A tleap script that builds the chain and sets N, CA, C and O, in Angstrom:
source leaprc.protein.ff14SB
mol = sequence {
  NMET THR GLU THR THR TYR TYR GLU ASP LYS
  VAL TYR ILE PRO ARG ASP VAL ARG GLU LYS
  LEU GLY LEU VAL ASP GLY ASP VAL LEU HIE
  ILE GLU VAL VAL GLU ARG GLY THR ALA LYS
  LEU SER VAL ILE ARG ARG CYS GLY ALA THR
  LYS ARG ALA LEU GLU LYS LEU GLU ASN PRO
  PRO ASP MET GLY THR ILE LYS GLY LYS ILE
  SER ARG GLU GLU ILE TYR LYS GLU ASP ILE
  CTHR
}
set mol.1.N position { -33.010 32.639 57.180 }
set mol.1.CA position { -32.798 32.060 58.500 }
set mol.1.C position { -31.381 32.400 58.943 }
set mol.1.O position { -30.442 32.363 58.148 }
set mol.2.N position { -31.241 32.730 60.221 }
set mol.2.CA position { -29.941 33.043 60.794 }
set mol.2.C position { -29.716 32.152 62.008 }
set mol.2.O position { -30.655 31.844 62.742 }
set mol.3.N position { -28.496 31.749 62.213 }
set mol.3.CA position { -28.154 30.919 63.371 }
set mol.3.C position { -27.243 31.686 64.311 }
set mol.3.O position { -26.519 32.593 63.900 }
set mol.4.N position { -27.290 31.308 65.574 }
set mol.4.CA position { -26.394 31.876 66.575 }
set mol.4.C position { -26.022 30.765 67.534 }
set mol.4.O position { -26.557 29.659 67.447 }
set mol.5.N position { -25.110 31.049 68.445 }
set mol.5.CA position { -24.611 30.030 69.355 }
set mol.5.C position { -24.907 30.412 70.802 }
set mol.5.O position { -24.755 31.568 71.197 }
set mol.6.N position { -25.328 29.429 71.578 }
set mol.6.CA position { -25.509 29.591 73.018 }
set mol.6.C position { -24.157 29.324 73.644 }
set mol.6.O position { -23.585 28.253 73.441 }
set mol.7.N position { -23.625 30.291 74.414 }
set mol.7.CA position { -22.288 30.146 74.974 }
set mol.7.C position { -22.230 30.823 76.335 }
set mol.7.O position { -22.565 32.000 76.468 }
set mol.8.N position { -21.802 30.072 77.343 }
set mol.8.CA position { -21.645 30.581 78.712 }
set mol.8.C position { -22.884 31.342 79.185 }
set mol.8.O position { -22.793 32.492 79.614 }
set mol.9.N position { -24.037 30.687 79.101 }
set mol.9.CA position { -25.324 31.237 79.558 }
set mol.9.C position { -25.757 32.490 78.815 }
set mol.9.O position { -26.519 33.291 79.357 }
set mol.10.N position { -25.291 32.677 77.598 }
set mol.10.CA position { -25.660 33.853 76.810 }
set mol.10.C position { -26.043 33.432 75.403 }
set mol.10.O position { -25.514 32.462 74.861 }
set mol.11.N position { -26.968 34.176 74.825 }
set mol.11.CA position { -27.330 34.001 73.427 }
set mol.11.C position { -27.017 35.319 72.746 }
set mol.11.O position { -27.517 36.367 73.155 }
set mol.12.N position { -26.214 35.276 71.735 }
set mol.12.CA position { -25.837 36.478 71.000 }
set mol.12.C position { -26.710 36.606 69.758 }
set mol.12.O position { -26.822 35.671 68.966 }
set mol.13.N position { -27.321 37.762 69.598 }
set mol.13.CA position { -28.183 37.990 68.448 }
set mol.13.C position { -27.344 38.637 67.351 }
set mol.13.O position { -26.776 39.710 67.555 }
set mol.14.N position { -27.264 38.002 66.209 }
set mol.14.CA position { -26.453 38.536 65.112 }
set mol.14.C position { -26.903 39.941 64.690 }
set mol.14.O position { -28.075 40.297 64.811 }
set mol.15.N position { -25.954 40.716 64.201 }
set mol.15.CA position { -26.210 42.114 63.817 }
set mol.15.C position { -27.361 42.225 62.819 }
set mol.15.O position { -28.229 43.083 62.978 }
set mol.16.N position { -27.383 41.372 61.794 }
set mol.16.CA position { -28.447 41.504 60.795 }
set mol.16.C position { -29.828 41.280 61.399 }
set mol.16.O position { -30.797 41.907 60.971 }
set mol.17.N position { -29.931 40.399 62.383 }
set mol.17.CA position { -31.208 40.157 63.059 }
set mol.17.C position { -31.572 41.366 63.928 }
set mol.17.O position { -32.721 41.807 63.936 }
set mol.18.N position { -30.584 41.898 64.658 }
set mol.18.CA position { -30.838 43.096 65.480 }
set mol.18.C position { -31.335 44.247 64.616 }
set mol.18.O position { -32.263 44.963 64.992 }
set mol.19.N position { -30.711 44.417 63.459 }
set mol.19.CA position { -31.109 45.498 62.560 }
set mol.19.C position { -32.511 45.276 61.998 }
set mol.19.O position { -33.304 46.215 61.928 }
set mol.20.N position { -32.821 44.048 61.599 }
set mol.20.CA position { -34.157 43.753 61.066 }
set mol.20.C position { -35.236 43.948 62.123 }
set mol.20.O position { -36.342 44.391 61.813 }
set mol.21.N position { -34.912 43.613 63.382 }
set mol.21.CA position { -35.870 43.806 64.473 }
set mol.21.C position { -35.934 45.268 64.917 }
set mol.21.O position { -36.889 45.685 65.572 }
set mol.22.N position { -34.909 46.037 64.555 }
set mol.22.CA position { -34.863 47.441 64.973 }
set mol.22.C position { -34.546 47.601 66.444 }
set mol.22.O position { -34.986 48.559 67.080 }
set mol.23.N position { -33.780 46.660 66.988 }
set mol.23.CA position { -33.456 46.702 68.418 }
set mol.23.C position { -32.597 47.914 68.761 }
set mol.23.O position { -31.668 48.263 68.033 }
set mol.24.N position { -32.928 48.550 69.884 }
set mol.24.CA position { -32.118 49.642 70.421 }
set mol.24.C position { -31.913 49.376 71.906 }
set mol.24.O position { -32.654 48.606 72.516 }
set mol.25.N position { -30.903 50.018 72.481 }
set mol.25.CA position { -30.632 49.841 73.905 }
set mol.25.C position { -31.893 50.137 74.712 }
set mol.25.O position { -32.578 51.132 74.476 }
set mol.26.N position { -32.182 49.268 75.653 }
set mol.26.CA position { -33.343 49.458 76.512 }
set mol.26.C position { -34.552 48.649 76.085 }
set mol.26.O position { -35.486 48.490 76.871 }
set mol.27.N position { -34.565 48.128 74.854 }
set mol.27.CA position { -35.676 47.274 74.434 }
set mol.27.C position { -35.649 45.993 75.262 }
set mol.27.O position { -34.585 45.520 75.660 }
set mol.28.N position { -36.817 45.447 75.512 }
set mol.28.CA position { -36.947 44.212 76.276 }
set mol.28.C position { -37.323 43.105 75.304 }
set mol.28.O position { -38.201 43.278 74.459 }
set mol.29.N position { -36.651 41.967 75.431 }
set mol.29.CA position { -36.973 40.811 74.599 }
set mol.29.C position { -37.797 39.839 75.436 }
set mol.29.O position { -37.332 39.340 76.461 }
set mol.30.N position { -39.006 39.577 74.996 }
set mol.30.CA position { -39.903 38.644 75.678 }
set mol.30.C position { -39.779 37.299 74.970 }
set mol.30.O position { -40.002 37.200 73.764 }
set mol.31.N position { -39.421 36.263 75.730 }
set mol.31.CA position { -39.240 34.934 75.149 }
set mol.31.C position { -40.292 33.996 75.723 }
set mol.31.O position { -40.360 33.780 76.933 }
set mol.32.N position { -41.101 33.451 74.844 }
set mol.32.CA position { -42.137 32.502 75.249 }
set mol.32.C position { -41.750 31.125 74.723 }
set mol.32.O position { -41.568 30.946 73.519 }
set mol.33.N position { -41.623 30.151 75.624 }
set mol.33.CA position { -41.313 28.790 75.200 }
set mol.33.C position { -42.612 28.147 74.744 }
set mol.33.O position { -43.537 27.953 75.533 }
set mol.34.N position { -42.668 27.820 73.458 }
set mol.34.CA position { -43.861 27.216 72.873 }
set mol.34.C position { -43.900 25.726 73.204 }
set mol.34.O position { -44.931 25.194 73.617 }
set mol.35.N position { -42.792 25.083 73.022 }
set mol.35.CA position { -42.605 23.678 73.393 }
set mol.35.C position { -41.105 23.449 73.477 }
set mol.35.O position { -40.324 24.307 73.066 }
set mol.36.N position { -40.705 22.328 73.993 }
set mol.36.CA position { -39.274 22.063 74.138 }
set mol.36.C position { -38.582 22.192 72.786 }
set mol.36.O position { -38.930 21.506 71.825 }
set mol.37.N position { -37.595 23.086 72.732 }
set mol.37.CA position { -36.841 23.291 71.499 }
set mol.37.C position { -37.394 24.389 70.610 }
set mol.37.O position { -36.788 24.722 69.592 }
set mol.38.N position { -38.549 24.963 70.982 }
set mol.38.CA position { -39.152 26.017 70.164 }
set mol.38.C position { -39.562 27.190 71.055 }
set mol.38.O position { -40.206 27.009 72.088 }
set mol.39.N position { -39.175 28.393 70.631 }
set mol.39.CA position { -39.511 29.592 71.399 }
set mol.39.C position { -39.972 30.690 70.461 }
set mol.39.O position { -39.613 30.715 69.284 }
set mol.40.N position { -40.777 31.603 71.001 }
set mol.40.CA position { -41.250 32.759 70.252 }
set mol.40.C position { -40.637 33.998 70.895 }
set mol.40.O position { -40.716 34.174 72.111 }
set mol.41.N position { -40.029 34.849 70.085 }
set mol.41.CA position { -39.355 36.051 70.569 }
set mol.41.C position { -40.152 37.276 70.155 }
set mol.41.O position { -40.505 37.419 68.984 }
set mol.42.N position { -40.438 38.162 71.100 }
set mol.42.CA position { -41.136 39.419 70.812 }
set mol.42.C position { -40.318 40.565 71.369 }
set mol.42.O position { -39.678 40.430 72.412 }
set mol.43.N position { -40.339 41.689 70.679 }
set mol.43.CA position { -39.624 42.883 71.125 }
set mol.43.C position { -40.626 43.834 71.775 }
set mol.43.O position { -41.648 44.175 71.180 }
set mol.44.N position { -40.326 44.252 72.988 }
set mol.44.CA position { -41.147 45.230 73.679 }
set mol.44.C position { -40.342 46.520 73.701 }
set mol.44.O position { -39.290 46.593 74.336 }
set mol.45.N position { -40.833 47.523 73.014 }
set mol.45.CA position { -40.117 48.799 72.903 }
set mol.45.C position { -40.040 49.500 74.241 }
set mol.45.O position { -40.975 49.470 75.040 }
set mol.46.N position { -38.918 50.124 74.460 }
set mol.46.CA position { -38.749 50.898 75.688 }
set mol.46.C position { -39.571 52.177 75.561 }
set mol.46.O position { -39.787 52.685 74.461 }
set mol.47.N position { -40.018 52.681 76.691 }
set mol.47.CA position { -40.810 53.904 76.638 }
set mol.47.C position { -39.961 55.113 77.001 }
set mol.47.O position { -40.387 56.249 76.793 }
set mol.48.N position { -38.775 54.888 77.538 }
set mol.48.CA position { -37.899 56.002 77.877 }
set mol.48.C position { -38.093 56.519 79.289 }
set mol.48.O position { -37.311 57.352 79.749 }
set mol.49.N position { -39.121 56.046 79.993 }
set mol.49.CA position { -39.387 56.540 81.341 }
set mol.49.C position { -38.237 56.213 82.289 }
set mol.49.O position { -37.861 57.038 83.122 }
set mol.50.N position { -37.685 55.026 82.167 }
set mol.50.CA position { -36.576 54.639 83.042 }
set mol.50.C position { -35.379 55.543 82.814 }
set mol.50.O position { -34.748 55.998 83.769 }
set mol.51.N position { -35.067 55.801 81.567 }
set mol.51.CA position { -33.924 56.659 81.243 }
set mol.51.C position { -34.129 58.064 81.800 }
set mol.51.O position { -33.211 58.652 82.371 }
set mol.52.N position { -35.347 58.603 81.629 }
set mol.52.CA position { -35.622 59.947 82.146 }
set mol.52.C position { -35.533 59.983 83.670 }
set mol.52.O position { -35.025 60.950 84.236 }
set mol.53.N position { -36.020 58.942 84.334 }
set mol.53.CA position { -35.958 58.891 85.797 }
set mol.53.C position { -34.508 58.844 86.271 }
set mol.53.O position { -34.144 59.525 87.229 }
set mol.54.N position { -33.685 58.044 85.603 }
set mol.54.CA position { -32.275 57.962 85.979 }
set mol.54.C position { -31.561 59.292 85.747 }
set mol.54.O position { -30.709 59.689 86.542 }
set mol.55.N position { -31.908 59.979 84.658 }
set mol.55.CA position { -31.307 61.289 84.394 }
set mol.55.C position { -31.672 62.282 85.496 }
set mol.55.O position { -30.832 63.076 85.918 }
set mol.56.N position { -32.934 62.240 85.969 }
set mol.56.CA position { -33.366 63.141 87.049 }
set mol.56.C position { -32.626 62.832 88.349 }
set mol.56.O position { -32.308 63.743 89.113 }
set mol.57.N position { -32.352 61.551 88.603 }
set mol.57.CA position { -31.616 61.184 89.815 }
set mol.57.C position { -30.171 61.660 89.743 }
set mol.57.O position { -29.603 62.098 90.743 }
set mol.58.N position { -29.579 61.570 88.547 }
set mol.58.CA position { -28.199 61.999 88.378 }
set mol.58.C position { -28.073 63.523 88.407 }
set mol.58.O position { -27.088 64.053 88.920 }
set mol.59.N position { -29.053 64.221 87.866 }
set mol.59.CA position { -29.039 65.685 87.803 }
set mol.59.C position { -30.376 66.234 88.291 }
set mol.59.O position { -31.187 66.692 87.485 }
set mol.60.N position { -30.614 66.193 89.603 }
set mol.60.CA position { -31.916 66.648 90.104 }
set mol.60.C position { -32.116 68.140 89.865 }
set mol.60.O position { -31.155 68.909 89.889 }
set mol.61.N position { -33.367 68.552 89.635 }
set mol.61.CA position { -33.639 69.973 89.428 }
set mol.61.C position { -33.414 70.755 90.715 }
set mol.61.O position { -33.556 70.213 91.811 }
set mol.62.N position { -33.067 72.020 90.581 }
set mol.62.CA position { -32.860 72.873 91.750 }
set mol.62.C position { -34.224 73.266 92.300 }
set mol.62.O position { -34.986 73.974 91.641 }
set mol.63.N position { -34.528 72.806 93.502 }
set mol.63.CA position { -35.812 73.096 94.129 }
set mol.63.C position { -35.705 74.254 95.118 }
set mol.63.O position { -36.658 74.557 95.837 }
set mol.64.N position { -34.549 74.889 95.147 }
set mol.64.CA position { -34.357 75.974 96.104 }
set mol.64.C position { -33.943 75.427 97.458 }
set mol.64.O position { -33.702 74.228 97.601 }
set mol.65.N position { -33.863 76.279 98.427 }
set mol.65.CA position { -33.486 75.848 99.769 }
set mol.65.C position { -34.513 76.353 100.770 }
set mol.65.O position { -35.222 77.328 100.519 }
set mol.66.N position { -34.581 75.682 101.892 }
set mol.66.CA position { -35.459 76.096 102.979 }
set mol.66.C position { -34.666 77.012 103.882 }
set mol.66.O position { -33.585 76.656 104.351 }
set mol.67.N position { -35.207 78.198 104.125 }
set mol.67.CA position { -34.522 79.139 105.013 }
set mol.67.C position { -34.843 78.766 106.450 }
set mol.67.O position { -35.983 78.455 106.796 }
set mol.68.N position { -33.824 78.807 107.262 }
set mol.68.CA position { -34.012 78.450 108.663 }
set mol.68.C position { -33.978 76.950 108.841 }
set mol.68.O position { -33.600 76.210 107.932 }
set mol.69.N position { -34.374 76.509 110.014 }
set mol.69.CA position { -34.375 75.077 110.302 }
set mol.69.C position { -35.788 74.644 110.644 }
set mol.69.O position { -36.596 75.427 111.144 }
set mol.70.N position { -36.063 73.398 110.368 }
set mol.70.CA position { -37.352 72.831 110.714 }
set mol.70.C position { -37.069 71.589 111.552 }
set mol.70.O position { -36.179 70.800 111.233 }
set mol.71.N position { -37.830 71.429 112.617 }
set mol.71.CA position { -37.573 70.307 113.524 }
set mol.71.C position { -38.285 69.052 113.049 }
set mol.71.O position { -39.229 69.109 112.261 }
set mol.72.N position { -37.815 67.932 113.539 }
set mol.72.CA position { -38.440 66.648 113.221 }
set mol.72.C position { -39.899 66.648 113.666 }
set mol.72.O position { -40.761 66.100 112.979 }
set mol.73.N position { -40.176 67.264 114.816 }
set mol.73.CA position { -41.538 67.321 115.328 }
set mol.73.C position { -42.444 68.090 114.371 }
set mol.73.O position { -43.599 67.718 114.165 }
set mol.74.N position { -41.913 69.169 113.786 }
set mol.74.CA position { -42.718 69.956 112.845 }
set mol.74.C position { -42.980 69.169 111.547 }
set mol.74.O position { -44.041 69.301 110.938 }
set mol.75.N position { -42.025 68.374 111.148 }
set mol.75.CA position { -42.185 67.583 109.926 }
set mol.75.C position { -43.294 66.559 110.109 }
set mol.75.O position { -44.135 66.382 109.228 }
set mol.76.N position { -43.295 65.877 111.264 }
set mol.76.CA position { -44.229 64.797 111.497 }
set mol.76.C position { -45.478 65.219 112.261 }
set mol.76.O position { -46.302 64.371 112.602 }
set mol.77.N position { -45.630 66.497 112.531 }
set mol.77.CA position { -46.775 67.011 113.270 }
set mol.77.C position { -48.043 66.797 112.448 }
set mol.77.O position { -48.096 67.126 111.263 }
set mol.78.N position { -49.067 66.237 113.104 }
set mol.78.CA position { -50.338 66.028 112.424 }
set mol.78.C position { -51.109 67.325 112.401 }
set mol.78.O position { -51.203 68.029 113.406 }
set mol.79.N position { -51.661 67.632 111.242 }
set mol.79.CA position { -52.456 68.842 111.097 }
set mol.79.C position { -53.914 68.446 111.309 }
set mol.79.O position { -54.523 67.811 110.447 }
set mol.80.N position { -54.464 68.820 112.447 }
set mol.80.CA position { -55.847 68.458 112.776 }
set mol.80.C position { -56.709 69.712 112.597 }
set mol.80.O position { -56.900 70.497 113.526 }
set mol.81.N position { -57.218 69.871 111.386 }
set mol.81.CA position { -58.083 71.019 111.118 }
set mol.81.C position { -59.332 70.587 110.403 }
set mol.81.O position { -60.185 71.420 110.092 }
savepdb mol mol.pdb
quit
C-alpha cells in the first residue's frame, strides 16, 4: 500500500505507483467514485493519435502550390452535372 497527499487541488502519484502502473505521458486516468471515501482508478492507454495530429499541425506536409489565382466564386460554385 502506498499513500499520497491531496494538496492545492492536486493528487500526486508516487513514482513507485506510476512505475507499477506503467504510466507514460498522455495516458488518461479514469476515476470512478465507488462510494464516499472510496474510488477506483483505471489507466486508459493513449493511442498516439493526438500526438500525431499535433505533429502534423506543427509541421504540415508540403502539398504544393496552386498556380494562378482562384476566385471566391469559383471555390463556392456549385457543380450541377
